[in-house]
Backbone as a ProteinNet text record, in pm:
[ID]
protein_1_A
[PRIMARY]
XXXXXXXXXXXXXXXXXXXXXXXXXXXXXXXXXXXXXXXXXXXXXXXXXXXXXXXXXXXXXXXXXXXXXXXXXXXXXXXXXXXXXXXXXXXXXXXXXXXXXXXXXXXXXXXXXXXXXXXXXXXXXXXXXXXXXXXXXX
[TERTIARY]
-2328	-2420.5	-2569.3	-2622.2	-2788.4	-2834.9	-2979	-3016.3	-3036.7	-3100	-3111.7	-2972.9	-2873.5	-2759.7	-2704.1	-2704.2	-2678.5	-2764.9	-2870.4	-2978.8	-2965.2	-2903.8	-2872.2	-2749.5	-2644.3	-2530.3	-2553.8	-2678.3	-2687.5	-2761	-2830.4	-2897.1	-2803.8	-2715	-2633.2	-2527.7	-2484.4	-2413.8	-2495.6	-2591.5	-2694.8	-2713.3	-2745.7	-2762.2	-2623.4	-2518.8	-2355.9	-2335.8	-2388.7	-2375.3	-2442.7	-2554.8	-2640.4	-2592	-2564.8	-2498.5	-2385.9	-2301.1	-2177.8	-2220.4	-2316.8	-2354.1	-2395.8	-2494.8	-2526.3	-2424.2	-2340	-2234	-2111	-2096.3	-2013.7	-2101.7	-2268.1	-2309.1	-2329.8	-2312.8	-2318.4	-2170.5	-2088.1	-1953.8	-1906.3	-1966.4	-1931.9	-2020.6	-2133.5	-2200.4	-2142.1	-2086.1	-2023.8	-1872.7	-1825.9	-1704.2	-1735.3	-1839.9	-1874.1	-1897.3	-1977.9	-2031.7	-1892.6	-1810.3	-1703.7	-1607.5	-1596.8	-1523.8	-1564.4	-1725.1	-1766	-1751	-1756.3	-1700.7	-1575.7	-1487.3	-1347.6	-1321.6	-1412.4	-1411.1	-1460.6	-1558	-1633.8	-1500	-1414	-1305.2	-1200.4	-1193.3	-1084.2	-1134.9	-1252.1	-1309.2	-1325.3	-1329.3	-1318.9	-1198.3	-1094.9	-965.8	-884.7	-881.3	-814.3	-628.2	-572.9	-443.4	-382.1	-453.8	-432.1	-448.8	-539.7	-534.8	-417.6	-364.1	-254.3	-99.4	-99.7	3.2	-3.4	-120.8	-109	-64.3	-150.4	-111.6	46.3	120.5	252	342.5	295.4	353.7	338.3	227.8	222.4	298.4	287.2	388.5	531.5	561.5	694.3	731.1	638.1	682.1	677	561.7	575.9	685.2	731.1	850.2	998.5	985.2	1098.1	1099.3	1012.4	971	994	1014.7	1013.9	1155.1	1226.4	1346.7	1383.1	1506.5	1573.2	1630.9	1600.1	1648.1	1779.6	1836	1983.5	1957.5	1874.2	1846.7	1866.2	1756.8	1760.6	1952.6	1994.2	2134.1	2219.2	2205.2	2268.3	2263.6	2143.1	2100.6	2107.8	2090.5	2085.5	2211.9	2296.8	2430.6	2434	2530.9	2538.3	2415.3	2365.6	2213.9	2128.9	2091.2	2025.1	2042.2	2141.6	2168.9	2144	2171.7	2110.8	1987.1	1913.1	1766	1680.9	1739.3	1694.9	1732.6	1841.9	1853.4	1761.5	1748.2	1648.9	1519.6	1449.6	1343.1	1324.4	1422.4	1443.7	1399.5	1466.1	1448.9	1324.7	1291	1121.3	1037.2	1072.6	964	975.3	1113.5	1116.5	1048.3	1068.1	999.9	855.8	789	625.2	612.7	689.8	640.5	651.6	762.9	762.4	656.7	618.8	502.3	376.2	374.6	242.6	224.8	350.5	348.1	312.1	345.5	349.3	190	129.2	15.3	-110.6	-39.8	-141.6	-96.9	17.2	18.7	-61	-53.7	-126.2	-302.5	-332.7	-487.3	-524.6	-424.5	-460.2	-472.8	-434.3	-457.9	-318	-343.7	-222.6	-190.1	-50.3	-4.5	-73.8	-94.2	-185.6	-320.7	-384.1	-511.1	-498.7	-399.6	-417.6	-389.7	-287.1	-257.3	-345.3	-459.4	-583.8	-666.4	-661.6	-766.5	-709.3	-552.6	-484.1	-511	-513.8	-535.1	-686.7	-781.1	-922.2	-936.9	-856.8	-854.1	-808.6	-677.6	-625	-692.7	-768.9	-827.2	-962.3	-1051.8	-1158.2	-1072.1	-968.9	-913.9	-931.9	-843.8	-816.8	-969.2	-1060.2	-1193.1	-1255.9	-1238.2	-1277.4	-1175.7	-1051	-998.9	-1017.2	-1082.4	-1091.3	-1256.8	-1350.3	-1478.3	-1482.3	-1392.9	-1413	-1332.7	-1216.4	-1145.1	-1258.5	-1303.6	-1382.4	-1488.2	-1548.2	-1667.2	-1633.7	-1523.3	-1445.6	-1431.6	-1365.1	-1334.9	-1455.3	-1561	-1683.9	-1778.5	-1746.2	-1799.1	-1744.2	-1576.8	-1524.5	-1577.8	-1581	-1640	-1757.3	-1854	-1990.3	-1983.3
6311.7	6200.1	6230.2	6141.2	6129.1	6110.6	6181.5	6145.1	5960.6	5922.5	5814.2	5694.4	5728	5691.8	5689.1	5810.5	5847.9	5781.1	5757.1	5706.7	5553.8	5488.9	5343.9	5317.5	5436.8	5415.7	5454.6	5498.2	5531.2	5426.9	5370.6	5226.1	5125.8	5128.3	5002.4	5015.9	5139.5	5190.9	5176.2	5184.2	5148.2	5001	4934.7	4779.6	4728	4769.6	4716.5	4770.7	4891.4	4927.4	4842.2	4808.9	4724.4	4581.4	4524.5	4401.8	4400	4488.7	4480.5	4491.5	4598.6	4605.4	4456.6	4420	4266.4	4175.9	4161.8	4068.3	4094.1	4223.2	4250.6	4231.4	4268.2	4214.4	4070.4	3983.7	3825.1	3795.7	3864.5	3820.5	3868.2	3984.8	4032.3	3925.9	3937	3808.9	3679.9	3618.1	3473.9	3494.3	3617.9	3618.3	3658.8	3741.8	3739	3611.7	3497.1	3407.9	3335.8	3313.1	3240.8	3277.8	3433.1	3498.1	3442	3451.2	3407.4	3247.6	3167.5	3044.9	3039.7	3113.5	3134.4	3164.2	3262	3308.8	3209.3	3118.1	2993.9	2920.9	2874.8	2780	2835.3	2940.7	3031.2	3024	3061.9	3051.3	2894.2	2808.1	2668.5	2610.6	2648.7	2613.5	2741.3	2847.8	2929.7	2920.7	2802.7	2816.5	2738.5	2672.2	2611.4	2717	2802.9	2914.3	3014.9	3040.2	3124.5	3031	2905.8	2840.3	2856.2	2839.2	2816.6	2965.1	3081.2	3222.6	3245.3	3202.1	3223.9	3151.3	3028.1	2944.7	2996.7	3028.1	3110.2	3246.1	3317.6	3444.6	3398.8	3307.8	3294	3230.2	3149.8	3107.8	3239.1	3302.6	3435.1	3507.7	3525.5	3609.8	3555.6	3417.7	3356.6	3368.6	3369.9	3364.3	3493.4	3602.7	3759.1	3765.2	3803.6	3853.8	3969.1	3942.9	4057.3	4197	4285	4392.1	4440.8	4498.7	4571.1	4665.6	4754.8	4843.2	4824	4720.8	4633.8	4589.6	4534.5	4504.7	4602.9	4708.1	4817.9	4896.4	4905.6	5012.6	4894.8	4786.4	4676.7	4633.7	4589.8	4511	4416.6	4430.2	4339.8	4326.8	4452.9	4446.2	4375.3	4347.3	4254	4109.6	4087	3944.6	3927.7	4020.1	4002.8	3973.3	4096.7	4073.7	3967	3915.1	3772.9	3686.9	3654.6	3573.1	3572.4	3706.9	3696.2	3665.2	3703	3657.4	3527.2	3454.3	3329.9	3241.7	3289.6	3252.4	3274.7	3397.2	3406.3	3305.3	3280.8	3177.1	3049.9	3003	2893.9	2897	3000.2	3003.8	3007.4	3082.5	3055.3	2926.8	2843.4	2721.5	2626	2633.9	2550.9	2582.7	2722.2	2779.1	2689.3	2718.2	2670.8	2519.4	2429.1	2277.1	2241.6	2333.1	2299.6	2336	2440.5	2468.6	2337	2349.7	2224.1	2071	2045	1932.5	1951.1	2074.4	2107.1	2087.6	2121.3	2088.9	1955.1	1850.7	1731.3	1723.5	1838	1820.7	1772.5	1689.1	1628.7	1719.1	1746.1	1810.1	1772.1	1653.9	1616.6	1694.8	1664.7	1722.6	1868.3	1936.2	2072.1	2106.5	2050.4	2050.3	2020.1	1956.8	1946.1	2032.2	2083.7	2219.2	2344.8	2362.6	2470.1	2468.7	2315.8	2314.3	2334.1	2308	2359.4	2508.3	2572	2683.9	2760.8	2696.2	2789.2	2747.8	2624.6	2595.8	2710.5	2718.4	2797.7	2962.8	2987.4	3116.5	3121	3027.9	2995.1	3016.7	2973.4	2950.9	3131.7	3190.5	3343.1	3404	3393.4	3450.1	3442	3306.7	3245.1	3306.8	3280.5	3364.6	3476.7	3562.1	3697	3754.5	3678	3711.3	3684.4	3585.7	3543.5	3624.5	3679.4	3774.6	3913.7	3949.8	4070	4043.7	3956.4	3913.1	3902.4	3850.8	3835.5	3979	4051.3	4206	4289.9	4266.9	4342.4	4296.4	4154	4111	4176.5	4191	4230.2	4348.5
16084.6	16131	16143.7	16119.6	16129.6	16250.5	16272.8	16388.3	16416.1	16310.8	16300.6	16337.3	16285.3	16319.5	16461.6	16484	16636.4	16772.4	16715.4	16812.5	16801.8	16710.3	16697.3	16837.4	16776.5	16859.9	16996.9	17041.2	17163.7	17234.3	17152.3	17205.5	17222.7	17123	17129.2	17271.3	17282.1	17406.8	17528.4	17528.6	17662.5	17663	17541.8	17579.3	17631.9	17583.2	17621.9	17776.8	17843.4	17952.9	18055.1	18017.8	18083.4	18109.3	18008.5	17993	18069.9	18045.5	18149.3	18281	18326	18463.2	18507.5	18460.3	18482.7	18506.9	18417.1	18427.8	18550.3	18558.7	18700.3	18814.2	18827.6	18926.5	18967.7	18867.7	18890.2	18927.2	18850.2	18892.1	19036.3	19074.4	19231.1	19338.6	19250.9	19374.7	19410.8	19290	19298.9	19383.5	19362.9	19420.6	19570.9	19583.6	19739.9	19820.5	19711.3	19799.5	19813.2	19725.3	19749.3	19840	19838.9	19971.5	20117.8	20106.2	20252.1	20276	20143.8	20197.5	20238.9	20198.5	20244.5	20388.6	20420	20546.8	20668	20617.5	20706.7	20721.6	20617.9	20647.4	20714.7	20709.7	20801.4	20919.4	20960.3	21085.1	21142.9	21080.1	21119.3	21168.8	21059.5	21109.5	21100.1	21192.4	21211.9	21209.3	21270.8	21271.8	21153.2	21093.2	20967.9	20855.2	20886.5	20796.4	20811.7	20928.8	20960.3	20918.1	20935.6	20865.4	20751.3	20658.9	20515.5	20468.5	20544.6	20510	20531.6	20615.4	20644	20522.4	20494.8	20406.2	20257.7	20189	20097.1	20081.5	20187.8	20187.4	20182.2	20240.1	20216.9	20104	20045.4	19885	19768.9	19809.2	19708.8	19746.7	19861.8	19873.3	19819	19823.5	19796.1	19637.5	19561.8	19407.4	19344.6	19434.6	19384.8	19383.7	19246.9	19269.1	19329.1	19362.4	19433.2	19308.2	19337.9	19215.2	19275.7	19142.3	19160.2	19241.9	19263.6	19370.2	19506.3	19569	19651.6	19711.9	19619.2	19647	19671.7	19602.6	19609.2	19732.5	19756.1	19888.7	20024	20018.6	20157.4	20170.5	20048	20060.1	20165.3	20246.5	20384.3	20480.4	20494.1	20570.4	20514.6	20371	20303.9	20348.4	20361	20391.5	20533.6	20645.6	20761	20778.8	20701.8	20681.1	20654	20563.9	20505.9	20573.3	20679.6	20772.3	20883	20927.1	21048.5	20971.5	20853.4	20804.4	20764.8	20754.1	20752.9	20860.1	20988.3	21121.9	21173.7	21135	21186.7	21098.8	20987.6	20921.7	20975	21015.7	21096.8	21234.1	21310.6	21453.9	21407.5	21331.7	21288.7	21248.7	21167.8	21138.2	21276.8	21319.3	21463.5	21570.7	21604.2	21675	21622.6	21510.1	21433.6	21452.5	21423.8	21432.2	21596.8	21669.6	21830.5	21848.4	21792.8	21838	21759.4	21645.1	21599	21672.6	21705.4	21815.7	21948	21999.4	22148.2	22133.5	21979.4	21975.1	21899.9	21883.9	21845.9	21689.2	21625	21479.9	21434.3	21303.7	21272.6	21168.3	21120.2	21019.4	20872.2	20861.8	20726.6	20750.4	20845.5	20844.8	20831.3	20907.3	20882	20710.5	20680.6	20538.7	20439.1	20462.5	20374.8	20388.6	20499.3	20520.3	20462.6	20464.2	20387	20244.9	20198.8	20031.3	19995.4	20102	20073.7	20058.7	20167.8	20148	20042.5	20005.8	19885.3	19767.1	19736.4	19640.6	19622.2	19751	19763.6	19702.4	19748	19707.3	19540	19495.5	19359.8	19298.1	19328.8	19251.2	19242	19397.5	19363.3	19268.3	19257.6	19173	19025.7	19001.5	18880.1	18837.8	18922.6	18898.9	18897.2	18979	18955.8	18850.9	18774.6	18681.6	18547.7	18533.9	18426.8	18430.5	18508.7	18494.5	18476.4	18491.8	18450.5	18297.5	18238.4	18093.5	18054	18097	18015.6	17990.6	18098.5	18108.9	17994.4	17989.8	17878.1	17741.7	17726.3	17583.2	17530.2	17615	17587.5	17610.6
[MASK]
++++++++++++++++++++++++++++++++++++++++++++++++++++++++++++++++++++++++++++++++++++++++++++++++++++++++++++++++++++++++++++++++++++++++++

């Protein structure tokens, strides 16, 4: 390999490193700004955020398939755990609804705020993911 070709490779590597660094920084800045926006939404409507978080967690938990190992290890106990978890989720939902009622917040208004929160989180993920993909491409 000649000195000329190795210096060309070094220059291209340095340019690629610089470009990737700047893209990652911009993506990080955008993700940070979006994260702050989400934090502001949570601060403004903490009960709605809590209810939304519980709902998202319950949905994700329900979507995850049980593994054969879980069934073998837990057996009947697994059914009891699932029943208690279902009862806890219902109790959390009822307590959340009672608190919303106590605060004079309708379920519809809280749902809209949770929707905005989820939309903000989705925007954060999309921005960060796009920045990462863009950095890898260049």
